[in-house]
N, C-alpha and C positions, 0 to 999 in steps of 0.2 A: 686298396679299399675295394670292397666287393660290390657287385651290382645289386646285391640283395640288402644293401644297407637300409633301404627304406622299408624292408619287411622284417627287420630285426625286432627284438623284444621291446626296444625303446621307441619304436615308431608309433606315434599316437593314432595314426590312421590305419593301423593294421587290420582293424575289424571291418573296414569299409569294403564294399564290393568294388574292385578295380574296374569292372566292366562299366560301372556307372560313371566313371571318370576316365574316358579314353585318352585324354591329353596328359594324364599324370605321368605315364611312363616316359613320354617325350620330354617333359619338363625336368624329370629326374635325370635323364641322360644329359641334357644341356647343362644342368648344374654340375654334374659330375665332370664334364669336359672342362668347364671353367675352372673348377677346383684343381683338376690335374695340371692345367696350364700354369696356374699360379704357383703350385708346388714345384713344378719344373723350373720356372723362372727363379724361384727362391734358391733352389739348389745350384743353378748356374751362377747366380750372384755371389753365393758363398764360395764356389769353386774358382771363379775367375773375377776377383774383385777389381784388379787393375784394368782389365779389358772393359768391364762394365763402367768403371769410373771414367775411362777415356770416352766411351760412348756417351755417357752423361755430359761430359765436358764438351764434346762435339755438338751435342744437341743444344747445350746452353749457348755455345758460340753461334750456332745457327739462329737461335732465338734472338741473341744480341744483335747480329747482323740485320735480321729482319726488323728489329726495333729501330735501329739506326736508319734503315731505308725508309721506314714509315715516317720517322721524324723529318727526314729530308724532303719527302714528297708529300707530306701531310697537307700542305697548303697549296699544292699544285691544282690548278683548275684547267679544264680543257678550253682550248681557244675556240672562239665563235667564228673566226675567220682563218684564212690560210696563214701559215707561219711567216711567209715572206712579206705579208702585208703589215706585220708588226714592226714598227720602227725601233731600232736598237738605240737605246739612250747612251750617247757617248760619255766617256769618263770626263770628270771635271779636270780641267787643266788651266794653267795660267796662259792666257793668250797674249801675244805681243801687242804693243800699242797700235791702236787703229788710227784711221785718218782723222778722227775727230777728237778722240778723247782718251783720257787715262783714268785709272782708278783713283779713289779718294786718297789712298796712301801715296801713290805716285804724284798726284796733284799737290799734296802738301810738300813732298820732297822737291817738286819742281819749283814751287813758289819760294822755297827756302834756298834755291840754287843748287839742289843736290843732283839733278839730272845732268848728264853730259852729252856732248855732241861728238859724232864721229865725222871726221873731215877727210877729204881726199881731193887733190887738185894736180893739174899739170899745166903746161903753157897753153893748152887748147881747151881744157875742161876743168870745172870745179863743182864740188857738191858737198853737202853736209846734211846730217839728219840727227834727230834725237836718238840716243842709244836705245834700242828696243823697238824702233819703228818697224812695222810690218813690211817686209821686202816687196810685197806686191804693190804697196802704195808708192814706194820709192821708184819702182819700175814704171808705174803709170806717170809719175811726175817727170821722169827722164824722157819718156816717149811723148810728152806734151798732151797726154790724155785729159788733163784738167785745164779747161779753157780759162785763161786769165780774166778776172772780172774787172780789173783796172790795171793801169800801167803808169810808171813814173820814169821820166827821162831825165837823167842826171848830166847830160852832155853840157860842157862849158862851165860847170860849177866846181868850185874848190872844195876841199875836204869839209870845212865847216858848213858851207852852204848845202853840200850834198847830204851831210848827216842830218841837218835840221829838216830838209825836205823829206828825207827818208823817215824820220821820226814822225812827222805829221801824217805822212802817207800811210805807214803801217798802222799807226794808232787809229786813224779814221776807218781804214779797211777792216780792222779787227772789230771795232765797235759796231760796224754795219753788218757784221756776220759774213764777210767775204772769206773765202777759203783759199783761193789761189790768185796771186797778183804777179805782175811782171815788172821788174826793175831793170832799167837800161842804163848801165854805167858807161857803156861804150867799150871799144876794144883798146883805146888809148893809142891809136896810130899817130896822133898829133902830139902825144906826150913825149917828154925826153926819153931817148933810147927806145921809143915805141912801146913803152910799158904802160898799161892801163892802171893808173894809181888808184882810182876809185874801184875798179874791178878787183884789185888785190885787197882793198880794205873791207869790202862788203862781207866776206866770210867771217872776218874778225868782229865786225860790228854786229852781225846777225846772231852770233853765238855769245854775246855779252849783254849786260843790262843796257837798255830796258827791253831789247828785242827778243832775247832768249826766252822770255816768259810767254811769248805769243807765237813764236816760230817753231814749226815742226820739222821742216826740211827746206832745202833749196838746191838748185842745180842749174847748170848752163841750159839755156833755152834751145828749142829746135830752130831750124833755119827760118821758118815762116814767122817766128816771133823774135827775130834778131840774132839768132845763132850765138856765136861767141860773145857778142856784145850785149846779150840779154840774160837775165837770171830769173827763173821761176822761184817764187817763194810760197811755200805752203803754210798757211796760218792755222792755228788752233781754233776750235769752236769757241765762240765768245762765252765767257763764264762771268757771273757776277761775284763768285767767290774769289777771294784773294785780291790784294791791291797791287797794281803795277806802278812802280815809280818811274813815270815817263821822263822825269827830270834827270834821272841818273845818266851819267856819261860813261862810255866805254874807255878802256885804257888805250888811248891813242894820243900821242904827244901833239899831233897836228890839230887836235880839237881844242887845245888850251892856249 
């Protein structure tokens, strides 16, 4: 294309004095450069279609990545305080049974007799707790960190008398909102063969009806609370929901 294109026979402004329009020459050259660049780009596109297609694809991919990034951070706002002052919200997870309470589903299962106790004992020590009880609570009970709010001494009583006394004691303590009580069955030194009959029966009684519905855990007491002759009993928080049949008897032939 010639630089005199604008002075050809088809130029409608050929009769005008160019001196009166000093910028006309500059504008014509600019238009000419743009036109040449467009023509050159068209020739390259026709000569290398694959390369241009790849460039277009790359450009499209860059645009897509940019779009995804903008979608991801579109709702991000700058913090007004330092980042370390923002508390991280912990993920929701099922927590173990606390010292006072269980969820509604567990409560229903418990009232239906569905929850179980984990037991362990030796000649010198015994303990039991509802399956799922938080270990920290059990450790505190073992250490005597929960001060007993009442105590029951079973010395000199036979099995029937001891059970009736225990039932009245646990029932009253639970209704009064007590959480930790002390039961003293004795070590059984004066019993036949030196075996504490009541001490051996207590774990069985506490994990059966009617006590299992109000007992969370129990274990041998610390020395200042009777040692091997005493047992800490951790009670559940009093609830109005559910009915406890206090008249129910555990499976013990000595009680019938």
